[in-house]
N, C-alpha and C positions, 0 to 999 in steps of 0.2 A: 502451356496452360490450356485446359479444356474449354473451348468457347461454349456459349449457350447453344448455338446450333449443332456443334459437335455432340453435346449432351443429348439433345433431341434425337439425333441420328443414332446414337449408341442404344437409347432406350427403344427406338422404333425397331432396331435390329433384334434386340432382345425379345420384344414382343412378337416379332415375326417368327421367332424360332419356336413359338408355341402356337401354331396355326389353329385357328378355331376355338382356342380356349382362353386366350388373353385378349380377345378383340374388344372387350369393353375397357381396357386399360389405354389412356391417352398418353403418347410419348411425351408431348410437351408438358403435360402435368406431372409426369415422373420426373422430368428434368428440372422443373420448378421446385418440386419438393426436395429434391437432392441438393439443389442450390441454396435452399432455405435451411438446410441441416448439414452445413459444410463440415462440421466437426462431429464425428460419431462417438468419440469417447473423451474423457478428460485428458488422457495421455496424448491424443492427437493435439489438444490445446496446448499442453505443456511443451510439447516438442515445437509447435509453431511459435509460440510466444518466447521461448528461450532463444530462438534465432533472432527475433526482434531485439531482445535485450543485448545479445552479443553484438549485434551491428550497431546498435546505439552507443554501446560502451566503446567500440572502436572509433566511432564518429565523434564522441567527446574526446578521446585521446588526441585527435587531430585538431579539435577546436572546442575549448570549454563553453563556447556559446551554444553548444549542442547538448545542453543538460536536459534531463527529464524531470517530469512532475507526476504526482498522484495526490488523490484525496482519499482519506479512509472512508470506507463504506460498510455500514452494519447490516445492510439488508440487499437482497438482489435487486429489488426495484429502485433503491438509491443508486446503486452502481450503474444500473441500466439508464436511468435518467441523466446521470452524469455524463455518460458517453454519448447519448443522444444529443444533449446539449453541446457537447464539444464538436461533434460532427456539424451541428447546425451552425454554430458560431465560427468555427475556423476551417470547415470543409474537410478536416482530416483528423484522424486520431493519432498521428505520428508523435512520437515522444510523450505520449500521455498514458499512464498506467493506472492500475487500481492498487489501493493498499488495504490489506486486512489487518486491523489491529486487534491484538489480544485483549487489550484494555476494553475495546467495545463489545468483543465477544463476551467477556466477563460481565459487564455491565448491562448488555441488552439481549444476549442470546443464550444464556444458560438456563437450563431447566430448574435450577435452584433459585432463580430470581436474580435480581441485581447484586452483583458481587464487585469486590475490590479487584484491582489487577495484581493478584497474588497467586495465580495458576490454580485457583481452586475450582474453576469450572471444568466441566466434562471436556476432555480433550477432543473427543469425536465431534463436538459442536464446531471446531475450527474447520475440519475438512467439509463438514456439512455446509458451512457458510460459503467456502470456495465453490462447491458444486452449485449452490443456489445462485451465486453471483453469475457464474457462467451460464447457468440455465436462462436467467434473464437477458444476459447479453445475446445469447443466440436467439431467443425470441425477438430481440430488437432487430436482429438481422432478418428473420422471417417475416416480420411485420412490414419493414421497409422494402424489401424485395417484393413482397406481395402486392404492395401499393405500385410498384414499378410494373409489375406483370399486368395489373389492372389498366394502367396508363398505356401500356403496349397494346392491349387488346382494343382499347378505345381507339388508339391511333389507326390500327388496322381497320376497324369497323368504319371509320370516317374516311379512309383512303389516304391518310397522311403519311406517306412513305418516309419523308424526311425525318418526322418525329419518331417513327417506328425505329428507322435506322439508329437515331441518337440514343433511344432507350436501350436497344440491343447492345450498342457500344457501352452504355453506362452499366448494363447487367454484367457484361464481360469483365469489366474494371472495377467491380463493386468492392468497396473497402468495408471489411468487417467491423463490428463493434467489439470483438473479442481482442483484448489487449493483455499484456503481461500483467500478473499479479505478484506483488512482493507480499508474502504471507508469513505472519508472526507466529513462530513455533515456540515462543517464550524461552525457557531454558530447557526445553525438550521433554518436560513432563515426566521426568524419571531419570533413569540411567541411560547408557548409550543404546541399548536394545530397545528401550522404550521409545527413545528419540527416533530410531530407525523405523519402528513400526508405525509411528505417527507420521513421519516423513513420507513414507510410502502411501499412506492414505491421502495426504495432502497433495502430492505429485499426481496420483491417480484421479483426484478430483479436478485437476488442471494447473496447479501451482508450478510455475517454472522457476521461482525464486523464493528461498526459504531464509529467513532472518531469525538467527539464534543468539542468545545473549549468554555472557559468562558469569551469570548468577547461580546461586545454589537453587535447584528446582523446588525443593520443599521450603525454602525461605525466600522465594522470588518475591521482589517488591516492584511496583511501578517504577519506572525510570526517573520520575520526578518526586518520589517519596523518600523519606529517610529510611535507614536501617537495611540498606542493600548489602549483600554478602556475596562476595566472588568466590570462584573455585581455582585451584591451581590450573595452569596451562595445559597440562597433559589431560586432565579430566575433561576440560573443554574441547580440546582437539579430537578426543575420542568421539565426542557428538558431532563435531564438524565431519569427521570421517564417516560416521553413520549416515548423515545426510547424503554424503557423495555416493556411498554404496547404493543408497535407496535410488538416487537418480540414475546411476549406471545400470542397476539391476532392471530398472523400468524401461531403459532405452532413451532416457533423456540425457544424451551425453553432454549437452550444452547447458544443463541445468545450473543455476546461479546460487551460490551461498553467500549471504550477507552476515558477516560476524560482528556482533554488537558488543562493545565494551562498556560496561557501567562503572569502571574503575574511578572515573573522575569524581563520582559521588559516593562510591562505596568505600567505607573505612574499615570493613570487616572481612575476615575469611573464616570459613568453618574449619578448615584443616591446614596444616603445615604441609608444604609440598615435599614429595619425595625426591631427594637429590643423590645422585651417585658420585658426583665429583664437583669440586669448587668450580662456579662459573657456569655450570649447566643451568637449564631453564627452571628446574626446581629451586636451585640455589638463588637465582636471580629473583624469583618470587618471594623467597623467604628474606631476602635482603631488605625488603621494604617493611617488614615487621617491626613493630614497636617493642624493642627489648631492653632489658636492663642487665648489666653485667653482674654476675655473682661470683664470689671468691670461695664461698664454702657451699658444697653440695647440699648441706643439711638445710640451707636457706630455701631449698626448692622442693620441700616435701609435698608429694603428689602432684608436682608440676612437670611441664615439659621443658627440657633443657636442649638447646642446640649449640653446636660448636661452630665458631666463625673466626678464622684467623688464629686459631689456638686459644681463643677466649670462650668461656661458658656464659651463654646468654639465656635468659628466661623471657620468653615472649609474653607480653601482656595479655592476660586472658580474663575475659569478663565473666559475670556470674552466669550468662547464657551459655557459657563454654565456648564462646566465639574469640578469635584472636584479632587483635587490632593492628592496623597498619599505622605507620608514622604519618603525622600531619604533613601536609604539602608534597606528598608523593603521588597524587592522583595523576597528574599529567604524565609523570614518568612511567607509571604503570599502564596508562592508556597507550603510550607510544609502544611499549614492549608488547602489550597485547596485540596491538594492530600488526605489527612487524611479524610476530609469531604466527598469527592467523593467516596472513598472507603467504608465509613460507610453508604453510601446512595445508593448503587447499582452498582457502577462502578466495572469493572474487572481488567482493566489495566490503567496505568497512562501514560501520555505524558507531560514531562516538556520541554517547548521550551527554549532553552538557546542561548546566543549569540556566543558561541564559543564551540569546541568540547574538553572539559577539563574533563577527568574522575573524578578527585578529586572533582571538583566543583559539579558535578552531584551527586557523592557519599555522599557529605556532606549533601545533602537534602535528599537522601534515607535513610541514617542512621537514621535520625530524624524520618522519616516517619515509618520506620520498628520498632522503638521503641514502636510504637502503633500498627501497623499491620505487623507482622513479614514477612509474605509472599508477600508484595507489590512488583509489577513488572512493569517495564516501557516498553513503546514503544518509541524509540528514533530516532529523525530525523538526519541522517547523512547528513546534508544539503549541496548542492552546493553553498548556500549563504555564507558558511565558506570558507575562503582561507585556506585549509587544509595545504598546503605547508608551508606557512607563519606561521600559528598558531603553528604547531608542531616544526618548527625550532626555533621559539621564545621560546617555552616551553623548548626545550633542551638547548637553550643558557642560559635561566634564571637558569635552574638546574645546569648548569656548573658553573655559576657565584656564585651561592649559595655554590657550593661544593668547590669553590676556584680554579677551573680549569682555564688555560689560554684561554681566548677568543679573544686575541688581533688580531687575524688573520680574525675576523668577525666583520661586521657591522650590528648591529641588526636591523637597519632601512632598510637595503637592502637585507635581508636574502631571499627574493624571487628570487634573481639572479640566473641564471643558472650556474654562477661561483662556486656556492656552491654545486651543484648537486652531485659531486663525493668526496666531503669533508666528514671527520669523522662525523661532525655535521649534514650534509645533509643526510647521510647514516643512522644515528641513528634516525633521524626524520622520515624517510621513514619506518624504522622498527616499530616505534611506531605507524604510521599510519596503517601498515599492520596488526598489532595485536590489533588495537583499539576495534574492536568488541568483540574479545574474552576476552580482558582484562576488558572492560566495562561491560560485561555480568557477569563476575566473581566478580568485585568489586562494580559496581554501579547498580546492580539489573535490567539490561536491558535485557528483554526477547525477544524483537523484534527490530532488527536493519532495518531501511529502508533508502533509498535515495529518497527524494521526486520527484526530477525533472531530473533524469539522462537521460532519453531518449529525453527530450527536447534538451539537450546539445549534446548528441550523434548524433541526427538528424542534427543539425546545423554543427557539426564538420565534418561529413562525406559528407555532401553537399558541404561545403567549399572546402574540399580536391578534390572531383570530379570536381567542377566547375573550379577550378584553373587549373587542368590538361587538362580536356576536352576541354574547350575553349581557351586553350594555345597551345603550340607547340606540345604537346603530341597527341592532337586530340582524335581519337577513342581508341588510345592506352591507354589513361588516364582512360578510362572505363574498358578495357579488363584487364589491368595490375592492376589497383587499386581496381577493384570490381569483374569482373567475374572470373578471374583466381584464385583469393583468395577464392571466394565462392566454386569452383570445388575442389581446393586442401584442403580446410578446411571442406568439407563435409556440406556446408550450404544447408539445405533442399530447401530453395526456389530458388536455381539456376534452379530448375526444376519448374518454376513459373506456368505452366499450371497444373501440379499435384498439386501444393500447393493451387491453387484457386478452387480446386474440380473437375477438368476435369475427372480424372479416377473414382472418385466416381459417377459422372454423367454416365459414361460408364457402370459401374456395374449396376446402376439402369435401363439404357436403356436395358441391357441384361436381367435383371429380368422381365421387363415389356413386352418386345417385342420379346425376344429370337433371333432366327436367323435373324429376320427383322430389328434388331437394327442397326441404322447408328451410328457408334461410331467414336469418335475423335482420339483414340489412336492407329491408324494404322501405317503401315510402313513408311508413309510420314509425320508423326508428327515430327517436328524439335527437340522436346524434347528427341528423340532417340539419338540425338548427345551426350547427357549427360549420357547415360546408363553407361559408364565406370567410 
């Protein structure tokens, strides 16, 4: 590792090799600027963060207590503030990632305006958001290091050698805000070639992990909506391979592929799989089709007929020209999807479920691990679930099964605030609190994420501010509800000029123009009101 002093010495040597022409360049300023811009390209970020994910996956294999987490972020500033908060509260960013949700790109970042999660948004907006997120994270590094450099200068000016040494050590061991991102590539936005081209853009923007799902790209639906349509395994695996080729072409050899199966809630397929022989993967996919046996070929005019075990079967086809799977086959199809994906290049799995139920997830993971013992999941702790209602119902049902008296509770109305302080409500809340830890241990979940949390927090905080500010509270609605809390909680962006890069700009003015620099951070800057 190159130390701060080594960087200064290297810059001084380079400046010295241009005698008389680079004398206005300060070696320490060069070293500072280089440290503030550790990652020159998105590929540098993808390679660095892929290594983090691989090490975290290995640590989880040794102990499931080493699970990882992320929150979905729809803007670079939101991602930046999340990582700043993590460093402030926990002192490290270890095991904390970013998630980029296709749902939020569609709803918030499309030039077409708000759209449903159906792959209708411009696919280039996905890569653009990855680049934006990392631009803001790199700026968080530059800002924090800049403040450390200012403190170092102050320590030197006051002759505090101990503090100067402490700060130099802190600079040498600085932990970046740049963390892995798991990026949603939906169903690939087209065929395998289209998937490959988009994957390259996403990796070049900094993504070390791509999450791809087995839905039909032109019929893709949000994972928690109805009408989902899956594709045969070979079609999906071609896109998985396209992602791997993109990683390898760009030199991100440790790139991570997360394969998502929507089969639990998908009852339809657009096509019948190609099968060469009985029992192959195409035949297994087709075995789940809802079929009726026919004895006379004339019964199937204009229809598709398949042969299974010497019998002629007509798969049920809807007016939409989609084929239907048999009821109750979702879990079996999920297990087959997951095993097949891991055997063909996937690194992590994602099983989209309709509720947060540990044993439901574990029942599938147990079967997958019979074939692939180290299978691991990424799991969507989705806001589409009513967590309060789901867990209160789970506790209620467990109490009924155990013979416990539930006469004080109405199962259909368990969402009511009347139950918040009851034994049932408190037990359900405890299960929600420990859900991630328990699911990591029991159900093989390596990474827990919430897809859309900052969509909801933005709406909630704006509603609270609007209610107060435009009501009787007036300006006090902002001061009491926002600014006073920012100051007392140490929220970095209370000094919004500093957060936007004003002090970094002043440092650069000083480097470039010296005493002639016209800087913004003087005594009349109102941000000085927040110095305390």
